[in-house]
N, C-alpha and C positions, 0 to 999 in steps of 0.2 A: 583432611587434604582437599576434599571436594569443596568445602566451604571457603578454603583459602583461594582456590582457583577461581571460584565465583567472584570473590572480592577483587582479585586481580583483574578479571575481565571488566568489572564495573569501573574500577579506577583507571586502568590502563588498557583500554580496548585496542585490539589489533584492527587493521582496517585497510580500506582502499588506498589511503594515503596516510602520512604520518599523523596528520591532525584529523581526528574523527570523534564526534560526540559519543559518549556512552549512552546506554538505554536505561540505566537506573537499576538498582538492586531488586525493587519490587517486580519489575517486568522480567528481568533475567531469571530470577528464582522461579517465577511462575511458568516460564517457558521450558524449564528443565523437564525432561521426560515427555515433552509434547512434540508431535511431528507436524511440521509446518509445510503446507503446499504454497509455493510461490509461483503464481501464474504470471506469464509475461516476463519470465526470468531473464530473457536476453535483450529486453528493450532498454531504452535510454535510462529509465528509472529502475527497472527491475534488476539490471546488472549491478547497480550500487547496493541494492537491498541484498542480493545474492551474496556478494562479497562480504558484506557486514555480517550476515547470518553465519557464513562459514567461519569468519574470523572469531565470532563469539562462541563457536563450537556447538551451535544449535543444530538440531536434526531437521534438515530442510530437504524437501523433494522439489526439484526445479523442473518446471513444465515448459516445454517448447514444442513448436510444430515440427521441428527438425532436430532431433537429438544428436545426430551425427555432426552436423554443423555446430551445434551448441557445445558439444564436448571438445571439438577442435578449437573453438574460439575461447571458451571459458574454462575448460579443464574437465577431466574425467573424475575429479575428486567429489563431485556432487552426484546425488541420486537423481539422475535425469529420467523424465517420463515424457513420452511423446503423446500429445493430446492437443485438441483444438476446441476452444470454447464455443465455436459455431457448430460443432458436431457433437451432440450429446452422447452419441455412442462411444466416443473416445474417452469420456471423462471418468468412467467407473474405476479404471486402473489408477488414474491420477489421484482420486480422492480416497482410495482404500486406506484405512487406518489413519486418516488425517484428523488432527484435532483442530487446527487453525488454518484458514486460508488468507493469504495476502494476495490481492489481485492488483498487479501493475499492468494489466492488459490495456492497450490503447490502440487506436488506429488513426492514420492520417489520410485514409482513402475516403473521398466524398461519395463514391458510387461503387457498384459491384459487390461481390460477395464479402469483401472486407470493409464495407461501409459501416458507419457508426451504429446504425440501427442493428446490424447483424453482430458486431463485435461488442460494442459498449452495452447495448441494451439486451439483446437476446443472449449474448455471451454471459452476461451477469445472471440472467434468469437461469440459464442452463447450469452454470457452475454452482450457483447457490443451491439449486435443487439437488444437484448431485452431492454436494457437501452435506446438506441436511440429511439426505437419505443415508449417507455413509457414517453419520454420527458426529460430524464436526460440530463445534460449539460456537466459534467466532469467525467472522469474515470481515477483513479489512479491505476496503476498496479505495483506491487512489483515483480521484475524480477531478472536479474543477470548482474553483471558487465562483464560477459563473454558471454552474449547472442550472438548467431550466430557463435561463434568460433567452427570450425570443429575438429581441432586437440587438443582435451582436454580429459583427462581421465574421466571426468564426463559423456561424451557422451558414453564411453565404458561401464560404469557401470549403466548408467541411461537412456538407450534407446534413445540416441541422444537428451537428455534433452535441451542442449544449442541451438541446431538447432531449436527445436520446440519453445523455448522461444523467439528466434529471429523472427520467423514467427508470433508468437502471438503479439509481439510488432508492427510489420508491419500491422497486421490486425487491431489493435487498432488505429494506426495513420490513416488508411484508412477508419475508421468507421464514420467519420464526427463529433465525439465527441471531446470536448477539452480533450487532453490526457496529462497525466503526467507519464513518464516512470522512476520509481524510481529503480535504479540498485544498491542495497547496496553492499558494500564490504563484505568480510567475516563477519558473524554475530556471536557475542559471548554474554555472559550473564552478562557482567560487569554492575554495577549500572549506571543509567542514570545521566546526568548532572555532570559528573566528569571529562570529557575530552572535548576539543573543537570538535564541529561538523563541518565538511567541506563538502560543496557541490561542486563537481568538474565535468568537462566534463568526460564522460566515457572513452574517449581516454587517459585520464591521470591516470586511475586506474592502479595500479601495484599489483602483488601478494604480500600478506603479510599485506595489509590494512584490518582493521577490524572496525566494528561499533557495539555498544551494542544494544540489542533488544529494550530497552526503548527509546534510542535516535532515532533509526530507526522508531519506532512507532510514535514519535513526528514529525519526518520529513514527514511521510505519511499523518498525519492529517493536518499539516501546508500546505502541497502541495495540499490537497483537497480544501482548502479555500483561500489561498493567491492569490490575483489577478495576480501577476507576475509569478505564477507557471504554468499557462496554456501553454500547448504545449512545455513542457521542458523535456529534457532527461539528466539524470545525475547520477553519483555515489555519494552515501552518505557514509562518513567514519569518524572515529575519528582520531584526531591527538594527539600528546603528550602535546599540549598547554593546559592551564587552560580553563575550560568551560566558555563560554559567549553566549550571544544571537546574536552575529554578523552574524551567519549563516542565520538568518531570512531575511537578506538584500541581499542574494546572488542569489535568483531565477532569477531576471531579466537578469543577465549576462550569464545564462546557455544556451547551444545550444538547438535547436529544432529538429535537425536531429538525426536519430537513429545511423548513422555512423556504421552500421553493416558490418562485413567483406564481401567483394565481393566474390560471389560464382564463 
């Protein structure tokens, strides 16, 4: 019966909307019995990941800085934990018994306590250290296809956000955890499973590429479980081709190097 249910989830996944890509049998089977911490669960990207994890019946702990507001907005059916990546003392409870971390943490603040240096960089350092100490094995970070780029307008308006994202990626690679650096193209809100998903080396990214949030969420979950996704760095984007599941076979060919710009 369990095998039948797994097959149904792979073929006919429930989700945020009627159209949603599956994550593939290899990833789904590997995620059974694993506990996943989703950091940034209430953010623009995190909420899509959260709903897909729930729809797939996976064991997810959802992390928020305010669990009361999170429960009210997203539902009490999730295992909520209150923690803040900028405060290491709050993370022990969040990572307890966790096998895999998906970090959808991000900030739009260019200054103050929630600036990119504190959230993207120090937050990744804090969370990866806590996860490693707790016995987690894999950490998926959602970052940027432009990480490490100095001459970019986002650094001007975002407090050197791309520089700090690049440093965060390097900290994760150095953590000793299996890492997955998911660097999406520009993100939009088109429905999932309507256009082909492509996983490409970040060096092949060009401005003007986009991926829908639903598709990006599916890539993040698949990367958390797929055996071939360990220690991979890539851009996820949509193409104009018709949607298929072919992207699920692309992890093994992706690079493991960050390939950040040389300072």
